[in-house]
C-alpha positions in Angstrom: -40.7 83.0 -74.1 -43.6 84.3 -71.9 -44.1 83.3 -68.3 -47.6 84.3 -67.2 -47.0 83.7 -63.5 -49.5 80.8 -63.6 -46.8 78.1 -63.8 -46.8 78.1 -67.6 -44.3 79.5 -70.1 -44.6 79.8 -73.8 -42.5 81.4 -76.7 -42.9 84.3 -77.6 -22.7 117.1 -78.0 -19.7 116.9 -79.8 -17.1 114.2 -79.6 -14.9 114.3 -76.6 -11.6 116.0 -77.6 -13.3 117.5 -80.7 -11.7 115.1 -83.1 -14.4 114.9 -85.8 -16.5 118.0 -85.3 -16.5 118.5 -89.0 -16.4 114.9 -90.2 -19.0 112.6 -91.6 -19.7 109.0 -91.3 -19.5 107.0 -94.6 -23.0 105.6 -95.3 -23.0 102.0 -96.5 -19.5 102.2 -98.0 -17.3 100.8 -95.3 -14.8 98.3 -96.5 -15.6 94.6 -96.2 -12.0 93.4 -96.7 -10.1 92.2 -93.6 -7.6 94.5 -92.0 -4.1 93.0 -91.7 -3.6 95.0 -88.5 -6.7 93.6 -86.8 -7.4 90.2 -85.3 -10.6 88.6 -86.8 -11.6 87.4 -83.4 -12.6 89.8 -80.6 -14.8 90.1 -77.5 -15.7 93.7 -76.7 -14.7 94.6 -73.2 -18.0 95.1 -71.4 -16.7 98.1 -69.4 -16.1 100.0 -72.5 -19.6 99.6 -73.9 -22.9 101.2 -72.8 -24.3 99.5 -69.7 -28.0 99.0 -70.2 -28.5 97.5 -66.7 -27.0 100.7 -65.2 -29.4 102.8 -67.3 -32.5 100.9 -66.2 -31.3 100.9 -62.6 -30.8 104.6 -62.7 -34.4 105.0 -63.9 -35.8 103.0 -61.0 -36.3 99.6 -62.7 -35.4 96.4 -60.9 -32.2 95.0 -62.3 -30.0 91.9 -62.0 -26.3 91.9 -62.8 -24.1 91.1 -65.9 -24.4 87.4 -65.3 -28.1 87.5 -64.8 -29.2 90.5 -66.9 -32.9 90.7 -65.7 -34.9 93.9 -65.8 -38.3 94.4 -64.3 -40.9 96.7 -62.8 -44.3 96.8 -61.2 -47.4 98.1 -62.9 -50.8 98.6 -61.4 -54.4 98.2 -62.5 -57.8 98.2 -60.8 -58.5 95.0 -58.9 -61.6 93.4 -57.4 -63.7 95.8 -55.3 -61.5 98.6 -54.2 -58.2 96.6 -54.3 -55.4 96.9 -56.9 -53.6 94.4 -59.0 -49.8 94.8 -58.6 -48.2 93.1 -61.6 -44.5 92.3 -61.6 -43.1 92.1 -65.1 -39.5 90.7 -65.5 -37.5 90.1 -68.7 -34.3 88.2 -69.0 -32.1 86.8 -71.7 -31.7 83.0 -72.4 -28.0 83.2 -71.6 -28.8 84.1 -68.0 -30.1 80.5 -67.5 -28.4 77.1 -67.3 -30.0 74.7 -69.8 -30.0 71.0 -69.6 -30.7 68.6 -72.4 -33.9 66.5 -72.4 -35.5 64.3 -75.0 -37.7 67.1 -76.3 -34.9 69.7 -76.4 -33.1 72.0 -74.0 -34.7 73.1 -70.7 -33.9 75.6 -68.0 -35.8 76.7 -64.9 -35.9 79.9 -63.0 -37.5 80.8 -59.7 -39.6 84.0 -58.8 -40.3 84.9 -55.2 -42.3 88.1 -54.5 -43.0 89.1 -50.9 -45.0 92.2 -49.9 -45.3 93.5 -46.4 -43.7 92.4 -43.2 -41.4 89.5 -43.8 -42.8 87.7 -40.7 -46.4 88.1 -41.8 -46.5 89.3 -45.5 -49.6 90.8 -46.9 -49.1 88.9 -50.1 -46.6 86.5 -51.6 -46.1 84.9 -55.0 -43.7 82.0 -55.6 -43.3 80.4 -59.0 -40.8 78.1 -60.8 -41.0 78.5 -64.5 -39.5 76.5 -67.3 -38.0 77.8 -70.5 -37.7 75.3 -73.5 -35.7 75.9 -76.6 -34.9 73.6 -79.5 -31.3 74.4 -80.4 -28.2 75.1 -78.5 -27.8 78.4 -80.3 -31.0 79.7 -78.7 -29.5 79.2 -75.2 -27.0 82.0 -75.9 -29.5 84.7 -76.8 -28.8 88.0 -75.1 -31.9 89.9 -76.0 -35.2 90.0 -74.1 -36.1 86.3 -74.8 -38.0 85.4 -71.6 -40.8 87.5 -70.1 -42.5 86.7 -66.7 -45.4 88.4 -65.2 -47.2 87.7 -61.9 -50.2 89.2 -60.3 -50.7 90.2 -56.6 -54.0 91.6 -55.2 -53.4 94.3 -52.6 -55.2 97.1 -50.8 -54.0 100.6 -51.7 -51.1 101.7 -49.5 -47.3 101.7 -49.1 -45.6 98.4 -48.4 -42.0 97.1 -48.1 -41.4 94.5 -50.9 -38.8 91.9 -51.7 -38.2 90.4 -55.1 -36.0 87.5 -55.9 -35.5 86.1 -59.4 -32.9 83.6 -60.4 -31.9 80.4 -62.1 -33.3 77.5 -60.1 -29.9 75.8 -60.1 -27.7 78.6 -58.8 -27.9 81.3 -56.2 -27.1 84.2 -58.5 -29.9 86.5 -59.8 -32.0 89.6 -59.2 -32.5 90.6 -55.6 -34.3 93.8 -54.7 -35.9 95.5 -51.7 -38.2 98.4 -52.4 -41.1 100.5 -51.1 -44.2 99.6 -53.2 -46.6 102.5 -53.5 -50.0 100.8 -54.5 -52.5 103.3 -55.9 -56.2 103.3 -55.3 -58.4 103.3 -58.4 -61.7 105.0 -57.4 -63.7 106.9 -60.0 -62.7 109.0 -61.7 -59.2 107.6 -62.1 -56.9 106.3 -64.8 -53.9 103.9 -64.8 -50.5 105.0 -65.9 -49.8 104.0 -69.6 -48.7 100.4 -69.6 -46.5 99.3 -72.5 -47.6 95.9 -73.7 -46.7 93.5 -76.6 -50.4 92.7 -76.8 -53.5 93.2 -74.8 -57.2 92.4 -74.6 -59.9 94.4 -72.8 -61.7 93.3 -69.8 -65.3 94.2 -68.6 -64.9 94.0 -64.8 -62.3 94.6 -62.1 -62.4 91.1 -60.8 -61.0 89.6 -64.0 -57.2 90.0 -64.2 -56.0 92.0 -67.1 -55.2 90.0 -70.2 -51.9 91.4 -71.6 -48.2 90.6 -72.2 -46.2 93.4 -70.6 -43.1 95.0 -71.9 -41.0 94.9 -68.7 -38.3 97.2 -70.1 -40.7 99.8 -71.4 -38.4 100.4 -74.3 -39.1 101.4 -77.8 -36.4 100.4 -80.3 -36.2 102.3 -83.6 -35.7 99.3 -85.8 -38.1 96.9 -84.1 -41.9 96.7 -83.8 -43.0 99.0 -81.1 -45.0 97.9 -78.1 -48.5 99.3 -77.6 -49.9 101.6 -74.9 -52.6 100.0 -72.8 -54.7 102.1 -70.4 -57.6 101.4 -68.0 -59.9 104.0 -66.5 -62.6 104.2 -63.9 -64.5 107.2 -65.2 -67.4 109.0 -63.6 -69.5 109.2 -66.8 -68.0 109.3 -70.3 -64.5 110.7 -70.5 -62.0 110.2 -73.3 -58.5 109.2 -72.2 -55.7 111.4 -73.6 -52.2 109.9 -74.0 -49.3 112.3 -74.0 -45.6 111.9 -74.5 -43.4 114.5 -72.7 -39.8 115.3 -73.2 -38.1 117.7 -70.7 -41.6 118.5 -69.4 -43.0 119.5 -72.8 -45.7 117.6 -74.6 -44.3 116.4 -77.9 -47.0 114.0 -79.0 -50.6 113.3 -78.0 -53.5 111.1 -79.0 -56.9 110.1 -77.8 -57.5 106.5 -76.7 -60.9 105.2 -77.8 -61.9 101.9 -76.1 -62.2 99.0 -78.6 -65.7 97.8 -79.3 -64.8 94.3 -78.0 -63.8 95.9 -74.6 -67.1 97.8 -74.0 -68.1 97.0 -70.4 -71.5 95.6 -69.7 -74.2 97.9 -68.4 -73.7 98.8 -64.8 -69.9 98.6 -64.9 -67.5 101.6 -65.1 -64.2 100.0 -66.0 -63.0 100.8 -69.5 -59.8 99.8 -71.3 -58.1 100.5 -74.6 -55.0 100.0 -76.6 -53.1 102.6 -78.6 -50.4 101.7 -81.2 -47.1 103.6 -80.9 -45.5 105.2 -84.0 -41.9 105.5 -83.1 -41.4 108.1 -85.8 -43.3 110.5 -83.5 -40.8 110.1 -80.7 -37.1 111.2 -80.4 -34.6 108.9 -78.8 -34.0 109.2 -75.0 -36.1 109.2 -71.9 -39.8 110.1 -72.2 -42.7 110.4 -69.7 -45.9 108.8 -70.9 -49.0 110.3 -69.3 -52.6 109.3 -69.3 -55.3 111.7 -68.3 -59.1 111.8 -68.4 -60.3 114.6 -70.6 -62.0 117.4 -68.7 -61.2 116.3 -65.2 -58.1 116.3 -63.0 -57.2 112.6 -63.1 -53.8 111.6 -64.5 -50.9 109.2 -64.1 -47.6 108.7 -65.8 -44.8 106.2 -66.4 -41.3 106.2 -67.8 -40.4 105.0 -71.3 -37.1 104.8 -73.2 -36.7 105.3 -77.0 -33.5 103.5 -77.8 -31.2 103.4 -80.9 -31.0 99.6 -80.5 -31.0 97.0 -77.7 -27.5 97.8 -76.5 -27.3 101.5 -77.1 -29.7 103.0 -74.6 -29.7 106.8 -74.1 -31.0 108.5 -71.0 -31.5 111.7 -72.9 -31.8 113.1 -76.4 -28.3 114.7 -76.2 -26.8 111.4 -75.0 -28.3 109.6 -78.1 -26.6 112.2 -80.3 -23.3 111.7 -78.5 -23.5 108.0 -79.6 -24.0 109.2 -83.2 -21.1 111.6 -83.2 -19.5 110.0 -86.3 -22.7 109.6 -88.2 -23.2 113.1 -89.6 -21.6 116.5 -90.3 -21.1 119.1 -87.7 -23.9 121.1 -89.3 -26.3 118.1 -89.3 -25.6 117.2 -85.7 -25.9 120.8 -84.6 -29.3 121.0 -86.3 -30.4 117.9 -84.3 -29.1 119.3 -81.0 -30.6 122.8 -81.5 -34.1 121.4 -82.3 -36.9 122.3 -79.9 -38.4 119.2 -78.1 -41.5 119.3 -80.4 -39.2 119.3 -83.5 -36.7 116.6 -82.4 -38.6 113.6 -83.6 -39.1 114.9 -87.1 -35.5 116.0 -87.6 -34.0 112.9 -86.0 -36.0 110.4 -88.0 -35.2 112.3 -91.2 -31.5 112.0 -90.3 -31.9 108.3 -89.3 -33.8 107.3 -92.5 -31.5 109.2 -94.8 -28.7 106.8 -93.7 -30.8 103.7 -94.5 -29.4 102.0 -97.6 -32.5 99.7 -97.9 -35.7 101.2 -96.6 -37.6 98.0 -97.6 -36.0 96.1 -94.7 -37.0 96.5 -91.1 -33.4 97.2 -89.9 -31.3 100.2 -90.8 -28.3 98.4 -92.1 -26.1 101.4 -92.0 -26.5 101.8 -88.2 -26.2 98.0 -87.7 -22.7 98.3 -89.1 -22.0 101.6 -87.3 -22.7 100.1 -83.9 -20.8 96.9 -84.7 -17.8 99.0 -85.6 -18.0 100.8 -82.3 -17.8 97.5 -80.5 -14.9 96.4 -82.6 -13.1 99.7 -82.1 -13.6 99.3 -78.3 -11.9 95.9 -78.4 -9.0 96.9 -80.8 -8.0 100.5 -80.1 -8.5 101.0 -76.4 -5.9 103.4 -74.9 -4.9 103.9 -71.2 -7.4 106.7 -70.6 -9.7 106.4 -73.6 -12.3 103.8 -74.8 -11.4 102.5 -78.2 -14.2 104.1 -80.1 -13.2 107.6 -78.8 -9.5 107.2 -79.7 -8.3 108.6 -83.0 -7.9 105.2 -84.6 -11.2 104.1 -83.3 -13.0 107.2 -84.6 -11.6 106.7 -88.1 -12.5 103.0 -87.9 -16.1 103.7 -86.9 -16.3 106.4 -89.6 -14.8 104.6 -92.5 -14.4 101.0 -91.5 -11.2 99.0 -91.6 -8.5 100.2 -93.9 -7.5 98.3 -97.0 -3.9 98.3 -96.0 -1.9 99.2 -92.9 1.8 100.3 -93.1 3.8 100.3 -89.9 6.6 102.7 -89.0 6.7 104.2 -92.4 9.0 107.0 -91.1 10.8 104.9 -88.6 14.4 106.0 -88.0 16.7 106.4 -85.0 14.9 108.5 -82.5 11.8 109.1 -84.6 8.3 108.6 -83.3 6.4 105.5 -84.2 3.8 105.8 -86.9 1.0 103.9 -88.7 -0.4 104.6 -92.1 -3.9 103.5 -93.0 -4.6 103.3 -96.7 -8.1 103.4 -98.2 -8.9 103.1 -101.9 -11.0 100.1 -103.0 -13.4 100.4 -100.2 -14.0 104.2 -100.7 -13.6 104.4 -104.5 -10.8 107.0 -104.1 -7.5 107.0 -102.4 -7.2 108.2 -98.8 -4.0 108.1 -96.8 -4.2 108.7 -93.0 -1.1 108.9 -90.8 -1.1 108.2 -87.0 1.8 108.9 -84.8 2.7 107.8 -81.3 5.0 110.6 -80.0 5.1 109.3 -76.4 5.7 105.7 -77.3 2.8 104.6 -75.0 0.5 103.2 -77.7 -1.6 106.4 -78.0 -1.8 107.0 -81.7 -2.8 110.5 -82.8 -4.1 111.5 -86.3 -1.7 114.0 -87.9 -3.1 117.5 -88.7 -2.7 117.0 -92.4 -4.6 113.7 -92.2 -7.4 115.3 -90.2 -7.9 117.8 -93.0 -7.7 115.0 -95.6 -10.3 113.0 -93.7 -12.6 115.9 -93.3 -12.5 116.7 -97.0 -13.0 113.1 -97.9 -16.1 112.6 -95.8 -17.6 115.9 -96.9 -17.3 114.8 -100.5 -19.0 111.5 -99.7 -22.0 113.3 -98.1 -22.3 116.3 -100.4 
């Protein structure tokens, strides 16, 4: 669902505690049988899962709250004369809105209020009420980026206080932000920061607003179509635009942006625009800086982008992404990824990622879909007083191998003995594996026995060899 801001909307390191330093994650062989020790119904506790809103907020994005999970940012482009377009892009999920039933389907409304400058006499203000329409009740519960709004303001270059409010029209909750808006001046030669868009068309003059649909979260997901890079320049003569991706200050990928023929400006104008597709296989997961510069002259600007493992699992760094994958490879494989130089990370990582994919013909990597689902389940089922479920011993085994075929309780129970659990695998793995957990303190903290650790390490090594 895309809101254009014109009153119209349309559709659109190593594991903590060192438990499994030498273990592998079983690719595509996790059991599908139900576990008698586990409830089939669960809701992952949100405080034990990654917090995407906190990640975006830490990177300087505008963010809502868990009840209204909006994310947004301003981007800038040359405006009429010597002014600048400040474009606010906001994304939010359908489940942030309250839908009402009408004859044509289900409808929700949200309000956007942008005020720039002194609140008593603002330089610019934009107010919109947008509608979101869906056909089925199921669509109202979508938690992904299902609604995108963008609104244009025309401002002189300078620094301004700004206030942004976005919320459901029926309730007070929502996104509220106060910020300092640094509006750049685009005088030749100059170039915009790379703008991530879902689609874009060129324009021939500064007075015409840019024609694009922005990616408000500036996020590239590994298993989804990547956004594109859109750049505009005001060159003094003919200058190619170089697009570079930087990780930890080092250029890891670069390409030249050639303006499309359809975007060639008429004679007498200097504004140029172009679109560059993104190939995610050239980029490692984590935070990147995207920079645009004019070849041969000192004119450049940059923006932040995230390469994520999926919608929920955002990593602020390459090492953090590997932490999330701590059960997905051997110690040697993960060390090889960690030790890679920035320029080598993308190649090694995507080889590792693709090697786990059981069906390359499909857009998703089914192995990692199951992997992240099991992490959520482990968080709900095996949480311990000081440890999230997926980092506990039982959670680590569950994420690695899936649910056991059978669970035996207190196998060694006797007067004064510690409590124990035995997880049995056979049908799901194709060979027998017996893992013993004990709770010496009686507090519900189950620890994998030393013998079982060795058995697990041997089992997973054989699976991946």
